[in-house]
N, C-alpha and C positions, 0 to 999 in steps of 0.2 A: 814671500812670493814676489814675482816680477811686478814692476811698477806700471806696466802697460794696462790699459783699460780692458775690461772684459766685455765683449759684445753680448747681446741678448741672444739666447738660444733656448729652444723649448723641446726639442725632440729629434728623433733620428731622421726625419724627413726635411728638416730645415737647412739653412745655409750656415750652420755653425762651423766656424773655422777650427781646423786642427790646432792652430796656434793657441786659440783660446782654451781649448781642452787641455793642451799640454801645460799651459800656464797654471791652470788649476791643479793639475797633477804634480806640479813641482812642490806643492805644499807637502810637508812630511808628517804632520800630526793629524790623524783622522779619527774623529768621533763617529762610531758606527751606532746609530740610533736604531734600536730594534734588533741588536745582535743576539742571536739565539745561542744557547749553550749546547744545542744539538749539532754535532759535527756534520750531520747529513743535510741540514738546512742551508739554503743558498746564502743567507747572510753570514753564516759561519765559514762557508767555503770561500766566499769573497774576502772576508777579513783575514783568513789564513793566507790567501794569495797575497794580500797587501803586506802582511807581516813578512812573508818570504821575499818580498821585493823592497824591503828596507823602510817601510812606513811604521810609524809609532801608532798603533791602533788602540783606541780607548773605547771599551765597551760602554754603551749606554742602554741599560735595561734595569728597571727598578725592582725586578723580581730575583736578581742574582747579585751576590756580593762580589763574585769573581766569575769571569768567563775567559777561557783560553789562558788561565793562569794570571790574568790581569785584573786589577780592581775594576768593578763595574759601578757606574754612577746612575742615579735615578733620572738625571736630565743633563743636558749639555751645560747648563749654568752652574752645575755642581762640580764640574771638572776643574781642578786646581791649576791647570797649566793652559797656556794659549793653544787654541785649536785652529788649524788651517782650513780643514774641510769637515763639514758635517754631512756624513753619508747617511741617507734616510731609507730605512727598510720598514716603513709603516704604511698603513692604509692611507689612501689619499686624504680622507677626511680628518686624519690625525696629524697632518703635516704642519698646519699653521702654528700651533704652539711650539713645535720644534724649531720653526723658522724664527719665532720670537726669541726663543732661548739662544739660538745661534747669534742673533743680532746682539742680545744682551751680553753674551760671552765674548763678543768681539771676533767671532769667526770670520774668515775671509771668504768662504764659499759654502754654498749648500748644494749638495748633489742628491737629487731624488732618483732612486733606482728605476729600472724598467717597470712599467705599469704604475708608477707612482706619479700621478698627474694631478696637480692642484694649482690651477692658474692663479688663484688669489695668493697662495703662499709664494709662488714664483714671483709674482709682481711685487709683493711685500719685500722679499729678499733683494730684488733689484733696486727698489726705491730706497732701501737702506744702504745701498752701495756694495752689496755682496755680489760676487759672481754667482750665477745660478745655473744649474744644469738639471733638466727634468726629463724623465723617461729614457734614461740611458744607463747602461751598466758600467760602473767604474772599472771593474775588472776587464771587461771587453775593451774599453777605450784605453786603459793602461797597456794592455797587451798589444794593441794595435799601434799605439803612439810612442810608448816609452820602453817597452821590454826589449832587451837586446836580441838580435836575430830574428 
């Protein structure tokens, strides 16, 4: 990822700069926490989009050994390779342990999807030096900022 500092941003109505989001999106390895094996679920559709756009998506779901033909891990800390972005599809009250795992694993960013709002988890990620995005869809922002055309 870029060496530039990541500003604080918390949702679609704030003054988050597109440069900050693009910096996060330049990471190429994304752990998708709460990735569903059901192709109709939004987490699966978002992960599929990310794969089609060149990202290495790593499923994190303790209830499946594989998802999308890829090994699935019980938590971020169990992933054996460095992770750039931890993309969170969990209920807001379940995010804090995910952030702790992301910090322990040395992830660079935590991205909480739309309607995933947990201020304490967001602050913890920022305090630990991670870039943090909350209440935004990574697919929407990628399409807007990074996808050609």
